[in-house]
C-alpha positions as CSV (number, residue, x, y, z in Angstrom):
1,C,-6.1,-47.3,95.6
2,R,-5.6,-44.7,93.0
3,F,-9.0,-45.5,91.4
4,S,-10.7,-43.9,94.4
5,L,-8.8,-40.7,93.7
6,L,-10.2,-40.7,90.1
7,V,-13.7,-41.1,91.6
8,V,-13.2,-38.2,93.9
9,Y,-11.9,-36.1,91.0
10,N,-15.0,-36.9,89.0
11,L,-17.2,-36.1,91.9
12,I,-15.5,-32.7,92.3
13,L,-16.1,-32.0,88.6
14,I,-19.8,-33.0,88.9
15,N,-20.2,-30.8,92.0
16,R,-18.6,-27.8,90.1
17,G,-20.9,-28.5,87.1
18,T,-17.9,-28.7,84.8
19,T,-18.6,-31.6,82.5
20,S,-16.8,-30.3,79.4
21,F,-14.8,-32.7,77.2
22,W,-11.5,-31.0,78.3
23,N,-12.2,-31.9,82.0
24,W,-13.2,-35.4,81.0
25,A,-9.9,-35.8,79.0
26,V,-7.9,-34.6,82.0
27,G,-9.7,-37.2,84.3
28,F,-9.1,-39.9,81.7
29,N,-5.4,-39.0,81.5
30,I,-5.1,-39.2,85.3
31,F,-6.8,-42.6,85.2
32,I,-4.3,-43.9,82.6
33,F,-1.4,-42.4,84.6
34,A,-2.8,-44.2,87.7
35,M,-2.9,-47.5,85.9
């Protein structure tokens, strides 16, 4: 399931401490693409 890939991506961002809007937008675009 591609949703799990999005979760892993978000976890990586959290672990790296990068929670900027740009990174969130990239994750959101990946989620839309996965849909």
